[in-house]
C-alpha positions in Angstrom: 0.2 0.1 0.0 2.7 2.3 1.2 4.3 1.8 -2.7 1.0 2.4 -3.7 0.7 5.8 -2.6 4.2 6.9 -3.5 3.6 6.0 -7.1 0.1 8.4 -7.1 1.9 11.0 -5.4 5.2 11.1 -8.4 2.5 10.8 -10.7 0.5 13.8 -9.4 3.7 15.8 -9.1 5.0 15.1 -12.5 1.2 15.3 -14.2 1.1 18.8 -12.6 2.2 21.9 -13.5 5.6 23.7 -12.5 4.4 25.6 -9.1 8.3 26.0 -7.9 8.7 29.1 -9.8 8.9 32.9 -8.2 7.0 35.8 -8.6 10.6 37.0 -9.9 10.8 34.4 -12.6 7.3 35.4 -13.8 8.1 39.2 -13.5 11.6 38.1 -15.3 9.9 36.2 -17.9 6.8 38.7 -18.9 9.6 41.4 -19.0 10.8 40.2 -22.4 7.3 41.7 -23.4 8.2 45.0 -22.4 11.4 45.7 -25.0 9.8 43.7 -28.2 6.8 46.5 -27.5 9.0 49.2 -26.7 10.9 48.1 -30.0 8.2 48.4 -32.2 6.8 51.1 -30.8 10.5 53.2 -31.7 11.5 51.0 -34.8 14.3 49.9 -32.6 15.5 46.1 -33.7 18.3 46.1 -31.0 15.9 46.4 -28.6 13.1 44.2 -30.2 15.6 41.4 -30.4 17.5 42.2 -26.7 16.0 39.0 -25.4 15.7 36.3 -27.8 18.7 33.4 -27.4 21.3 34.1 -30.5 19.7 30.7 -31.7 15.9 32.2 -31.6 13.5 30.5 -34.2 11.4 33.0 -35.3 8.3 33.3 -37.9 5.5 35.9 -38.1 1.5 36.0 -38.9 2.9 36.6 -42.9 5.0 33.4 -42.6 8.6 34.9 -43.0 11.0 33.1 -40.8 14.0 34.3 -38.7 16.2 32.1 -37.5 19.2 33.5 -35.3 19.3 36.9 -33.5 21.1 38.5 -35.9 19.4 37.4 -38.4 15.8 38.6 -36.9 17.9 41.8 -36.1 18.3 42.8 -39.8 14.5 41.1 -40.7 13.3 43.8 -38.6 16.0 46.7 -39.4 14.0 45.9 -43.0 10.3 45.4 -41.8 11.0 48.9 -39.6 11.7 50.4 -42.8 8.8 50.2 -44.0 6.3 53.1 -43.4 2.9 51.8 -44.4 4.5 48.5 -41.3 4.7 50.9 -39.1 1.5 53.1 -39.0 -0.9 52.7 -37.1 -0.3 51.7 -33.2 -0.6 48.8 -31.0 -1.3 49.3 -27.4 -0.7 47.1 -24.6 -1.2 43.5 -24.6 -4.5 42.2 -24.4 -3.4 39.2 -22.2 -0.4 37.7 -21.4 -0.9 34.0 -20.1 2.4 32.2 -18.7 3.0 29.1 -17.9 6.5 27.2 -16.7 6.7 23.9 -18.5 9.9 22.9 -16.4 11.5 25.5 -13.7 14.0 26.5 -16.5 11.5 26.8 -19.7 8.0 29.3 -19.7 5.5 29.4 -22.3 3.9 33.1 -23.0 0.4 33.6 -24.8 -0.2 37.3 -25.5 -2.9 39.3 -27.9 -2.5 42.7 -29.0 -4.5 44.2 -31.6 -2.6 47.0 -33.9 -5.0 49.7 -35.0 -4.4 51.8 -37.9 -1.6 49.8 -39.8 -1.6 50.5 -43.2 -1.2 48.4 -46.5 1.2 49.2 -49.5 -1.0 51.8 -51.5 -1.6 53.5 -47.8 -5.0 52.1 -47.1 -6.0 51.8 -43.8 -6.1 48.0 -42.6 -9.0 46.8 -40.5 -8.0 46.5 -37.0 -5.1 43.2 -36.8 -6.0 40.9 -33.5 -2.5 39.9 -33.2 -1.2 36.7 -31.2 2.2 35.6 -30.0 3.1 32.3 -28.4 7.0 32.5 -26.9 8.8 29.8 -25.6 11.8 31.0 -23.2 14.2 28.9 -21.6 16.4 29.8 -18.5 20.1 29.8 -19.9 22.8 31.4 -17.5 20.3 32.7 -15.2 18.7 34.7 -17.9 15.5 34.5 -19.1 15.7 33.8 -23.3 13.3 33.7 -26.4 14.5 30.6 -28.2 11.2 30.7 -30.2 7.9 32.6 -31.1 5.5 32.4 -33.5 2.8 35.0 -34.6 -0.5 34.3 -35.8 -3.3 37.0 -36.8 -7.0 36.1 -36.2 -9.2 36.6 -38.9 -12.6 37.5 -39.3 -14.9 34.9 -39.4 -18.1 34.1 -41.6 
């Protein structure tokens, strides 16, 4: 009976989310959103990528993929140079859900709405509901984004 209780306790622990994360871990993970959002607001690619790992993997809502922080930085410099892309404002995140998968791996789901962005010909786009899924890993004591996937919700119907 004692063995059964031990196995049951272990199964519960292994099957449950990681509960040992501190408020400091959560704050550090969420802080990575600030540099990304401010980098976009100010068109500063260096700031936008400061929390990305050297080997990051990033894909935007249009399917553009950049592998590595330097490739992402260069890609963002190009994207930030496009006036029609940078038109408008994203405001703040509508939500940020953090889940710790292990003590050193976290996932953030977030959403923001970009209003006033334009098409290439200068027409104002409908509001874009943009979802972000980021995976972070604690490396050498610092939380770094190792994967970032961006998607856009489309109107249904």
